[in-house]
MDAnalysis code that builds the backbone (N, CA, C; Angstrom):
import MDAnalysis as mda
import numpy as np

u = mda.Universe.empty(255, n_residues=85, atom_resindex=np.repeat(np.arange(85), 3), trajectory=True)
u.add_TopologyAttr("name", ["N", "CA", "C"] * 85)
u.add_TopologyAttr("resid", np.arange(1, 86))
u.add_TopologyAttr("resname", ["LYS", "ARG", "GLN", "GLY", "HIS", "GLY", "GLU", "PRO", "HIS", "GLY", "ARG", "LYS", "THR", "GLU", "ARG", "LYS", "LYS", "ARG", "GLN", "ILE", "HIS", "ASP", "MET", "ALA", "GLN", "ALA", "ILE", "CYS", "ASN", "LEU", "PHE", "ASN", "GLN", "GLU", "ASP", "PHE", "ASP", "LEU", "TRP", "ASN", "LEU", "ALA", "ILE", "PRO", "GLN", "GLU", "ILE", "SER", "HIS", "ARG", "LEU", "ILE", "GLU", "GLN", "LEU", "PRO", "ILE", "GLN", "VAL", "GLN", "GLY", "LYS", "LEU", "THR", "TYR", "TYR", "ILE", "SER", "GLY", "ASP", "TYR", "THR", "ARG", "HIS", "PRO", "THR", "HIS", "GLU", "ILE", "GLU", "GLN", "LEU", "PHE", "SER", "SER"])
u.atoms.positions = np.array([
    [16.111, -30.174, -13.467],
    [15.269, -30.332, -12.366],
    [13.726, -30.132, -12.760],
    [13.100, -30.715, -12.409],
    [11.430, -30.429, -12.535],
    [10.989, -29.711, -11.374],
    [10.237, -28.669, -11.677],
    [9.598, -28.031, -10.671],
    [8.261, -28.340, -10.405],
    [7.774, -28.434, -9.096],
    [6.391, -28.730, -8.752],
    [5.622, -27.689, -9.246],
    [4.252, -28.032, -9.463],
    [3.225, -27.141, -10.048],
    [2.941, -26.033, -9.208],
    [3.179, -26.025, -7.774],
    [2.772, -24.955, -7.070],
    [4.075, -23.871, -6.851],
    [5.134, -24.277, -7.243],
    [6.239, -23.443, -6.876],
    [6.268, -21.973, -7.733],
    [5.923, -21.945, -9.090],
    [5.978, -20.572, -9.335],
    [4.820, -19.666, -8.812],
    [3.695, -20.286, -8.675],
    [2.750, -19.528, -8.047],
    [3.168, -19.160, -6.560],
    [3.724, -20.135, -5.712],
    [4.406, -19.698, -4.476],
    [5.133, -18.652, -4.540],
    [6.166, -18.530, -5.527],
    [7.100, -17.491, -5.732],
    [6.292, -16.295, -5.767],
    [5.370, -16.347, -6.653],
    [4.729, -15.014, -6.998],
    [4.016, -14.547, -5.845],
    [3.372, -15.450, -5.054],
    [2.662, -14.916, -3.931],
    [3.613, -14.399, -2.803],
    [4.908, -14.987, -2.614],
    [5.761, -14.533, -1.723],
    [6.371, -13.178, -2.274],
    [6.477, -13.133, -3.397],
    [7.013, -11.848, -4.006],
    [5.968, -10.609, -3.766],
    [4.818, -10.979, -3.897],
    [3.491, -10.007, -3.589],
    [3.610, -9.556, -2.133],
    [3.752, -10.734, -1.270],
    [3.717, -10.345, 0.328],
    [4.706, -9.471, 0.588],
    [6.066, -9.646, -0.137],
    [7.323, -8.822, 0.095],
    [7.101, -7.566, -0.243],
    [6.355, -7.389, -1.581],
    [6.110, -6.023, -1.907],
    [5.197, -5.145, -0.915],
    [4.256, -5.810, -0.569],
    [3.293, -5.092, 0.405],
    [3.935, -4.784, 1.754],
    [4.754, -5.694, 2.107],
    [5.301, -5.516, 3.400],
    [6.400, -4.192, 3.036],
    [7.161, -4.197, 2.049],
    [7.937, -3.169, 1.657],
    [7.212, -1.808, 1.495],
    [6.022, -1.779, 1.011],
    [5.352, -0.542, 0.847],
    [4.807, -0.107, 2.325],
    [4.517, -0.998, 3.137],
    [4.005, -0.717, 4.427],
    [5.101, 0.021, 5.313],
    [6.437, -0.557, 4.859],
    [7.723, -0.203, 5.603],
    [7.890, 1.320, 5.163],
    [7.783, 1.521, 3.892],
    [8.229, 2.829, 3.107],
    [7.176, 3.855, 3.899],
    [5.893, 3.578, 3.947],
    [4.877, 4.465, 4.595],
    [5.316, 4.765, 5.940],
    [5.661, 3.780, 6.833],
    [6.029, 3.801, 8.120],
    [7.268, 4.893, 8.325],
    [8.280, 4.564, 7.329],
    [9.478, 5.563, 7.329],
    [9.098, 6.919, 7.082],
    [8.168, 7.138, 6.122],
    [7.595, 8.325, 5.923],
    [7.069, 9.039, 7.022],
    [6.174, 8.342, 7.621],
    [5.363, 8.567, 8.879],
    [6.260, 9.257, 10.130],
    [7.418, 8.394, 10.155],
    [8.248, 8.669, 11.151],
    [9.190, 9.776, 11.012],
    [9.518, 10.151, 9.646],
    [10.314, 11.310, 9.300],
    [9.559, 12.489, 9.274],
    [8.143, 12.518, 9.061],
    [7.400, 13.618, 9.018],
    [6.494, 13.686, 10.291],
    [5.947, 14.607, 10.419],
    [4.862, 14.800, 11.531],
    [3.435, 15.006, 10.912],
    [3.020, 13.924, 10.623],
    [1.501, 13.887, 9.919],
    [0.480, 13.690, 10.986],
    [-0.312, 14.669, 10.996],
    [-1.545, 14.345, 11.846],
    [-2.709, 13.607, 11.185],
    [-2.809, 13.476, 10.017],
    [-3.787, 12.744, 9.136],
    [-3.215, 12.571, 7.901],
    [-3.543, 11.530, 7.237],
    [-3.157, 11.204, 5.974],
    [-4.177, 10.554, 5.117],
    [-4.012, 10.407, 3.769],
    [-4.850, 9.822, 2.802],
    [-4.064, 8.808, 1.935],
    [-4.608, 7.773, 1.328],
    [-4.055, 6.984, 0.531],
    [-4.834, 6.531, -0.635],
    [-4.240, 6.378, -1.840],
    [-4.901, 5.960, -3.088],
    [-4.002, 4.545, -3.439],
    [-4.634, 3.494, -3.446],
    [-4.103, 2.130, -3.564],
    [-4.933, 1.160, -4.216],
    [-4.334, 0.307, -4.971],
    [-5.268, -0.706, -5.768],
    [-5.932, -1.597, -4.686],
    [-7.167, -1.987, -5.025],
    [-8.161, -2.645, -4.307],
    [-7.680, -4.016, -3.807],
    [-6.754, -4.579, -4.701],
    [-6.351, -5.946, -4.327],
    [-5.597, -6.083, -3.109],
    [-4.743, -4.807, -3.020],
    [-3.750, -5.052, -1.790],
    [-4.184, -4.098, -0.712],
    [-5.237, -3.298, -0.750],
    [-5.641, -2.492, 0.220],
    [-5.577, -2.842, 1.615],
    [-6.371, -3.920, 1.827],
    [-6.594, -4.332, 3.141],
    [-5.366, -4.982, 3.740],
    [-4.595, -5.720, 2.946],
    [-3.439, -6.369, 3.321],
    [-2.451, -5.330, 3.746],
    [-2.233, -4.198, 2.945],
    [-1.274, -3.134, 3.278],
    [-1.595, -2.408, 4.542],
    [-2.796, -2.092, 4.626],
    [-3.343, -1.353, 5.790],
    [-3.237, -2.185, 7.192],
    [-3.457, -3.420, 7.024],
    [-3.189, -4.331, 8.195],
    [-1.884, -4.421, 8.650],
    [-0.834, -4.098, 7.847],
    [0.502, -4.404, 8.176],
    [0.999, -2.918, 8.891],
    [0.185, -1.986, 8.763],
    [0.658, -0.606, 9.282],
    [0.495, -0.672, 10.913],
    [1.266, -0.108, 11.636],
    [1.131, 0.159, 13.025],
    [-0.120, 0.697, 13.324],
    [-0.710, 0.447, 14.483],
    [-2.069, 1.064, 14.816],
    [-2.052, 2.511, 14.849],
    [-0.914, 3.350, 15.201],
    [-0.882, 4.540, 15.374],
    [-0.809, 5.250, 13.874],
    [-0.379, 4.580, 12.892],
    [-0.389, 5.006, 11.503],
    [-1.813, 4.735, 10.901],
    [-2.377, 3.477, 11.166],
    [-3.703, 3.325, 10.752],
    [-4.685, 4.387, 11.364],
    [-4.472, 4.601, 12.562],
    [-5.482, 5.607, 13.372],
    [-5.359, 7.158, 12.547],
    [-4.531, 7.543, 11.953],
    [-4.411, 8.713, 11.363],
    [-4.614, 8.698, 9.773],
    [-5.051, 7.405, 9.202],
    [-5.439, 7.306, 8.064],
    [-6.991, 7.759, 7.950],
    [-7.234, 8.728, 7.454],
    [-8.558, 9.305, 7.365],
    [-9.436, 8.936, 6.271],
    [-8.748, 8.551, 5.044],
    [-9.482, 8.267, 3.848],
    [-8.460, 7.598, 2.955],
    [-9.103, 6.720, 2.110],
    [-8.398, 6.069, 1.130],
    [-9.337, 5.521, -0.052],
    [-8.649, 5.601, -1.188],
    [-9.434, 5.327, -2.325],
    [-8.849, 4.105, -3.052],
    [-9.685, 3.264, -3.379],
    [-9.161, 2.000, -4.069],
    [-9.113, 2.153, -5.527],
    [-7.927, 1.925, -6.139],
    [-7.821, 1.950, -7.723],
    [-6.391, 2.229, -7.866],
    [-6.008, 1.827, -9.112],
    [-4.627, 1.918, -9.507],
    [-4.540, 3.218, -10.310],
    [-3.740, 4.099, -9.611],
    [-3.627, 5.527, -10.128],
    [-2.046, 5.632, -10.530],
    [-1.318, 4.678, -10.677],
    [0.197, 4.775, -10.862],
    [0.579, 5.647, -12.035],
    [-0.259, 5.709, -12.997],
    [-0.098, 6.357, -14.480],
    [-0.699, 7.763, -14.351],
    [-1.476, 8.081, -13.259],
    [-2.184, 9.495, -13.314],
    [-1.142, 10.458, -12.770],
    [-1.276, 11.624, -13.278],
    [-0.416, 12.851, -12.815],
    [-0.837, 13.089, -11.319],
    [0.137, 13.445, -10.654],
    [-0.005, 13.788, -9.190],
    [-1.240, 14.785, -8.786],
    [-1.426, 15.761, -9.539],
    [-2.440, 16.680, -9.360],
    [-3.812, 16.199, -9.534],
    [-4.002, 15.218, -10.429],
    [-5.197, 14.447, -10.533],
    [-5.510, 13.615, -9.313],
    [-4.506, 13.107, -8.764],
    [-4.736, 12.266, -7.563],
    [-5.036, 13.140, -6.415],
    [-4.337, 14.263, -6.365],
    [-4.433, 15.107, -5.114],
    [-6.203, 15.715, -5.257],
    [-6.503, 15.845, -6.607],
    [-7.881, 16.317, -6.701],
    [-8.942, 15.268, -6.076],
    [-8.558, 14.150, -6.363],
    [-9.559, 12.975, -5.703],
    [-9.704, 13.132, -4.262],
    [-8.661, 13.703, -3.442],
    [-8.814, 13.948, -1.965],
    [-9.325, 15.081, -1.646],
    [-9.489, 16.221, -2.541],
    [-9.848, 17.463, -2.085],
    [-11.494, 17.528, -2.414],
    [-12.059, 16.654, -3.164],
    [-13.459, 16.893, -3.597],
    [-14.305, 16.352, -2.343],
])
């Protein structure tokens, strides 16, 4: 079978949408399990707005600060310091 030119790109786009949805759901699950008054977020720039838009208004409303950047390979203490300065 031959694939159309847009199919691999479409699959990649759908996979990215699903990942963002899954991240939003994981944040909501944590939010529902814990009693957060305020929270902060470090997130890559390219997905930050799409992720935040998927969060319920009550979760968005308690997001006080977010930093755009890819911090996946940084030690936790370094990330925590970004929010304490």
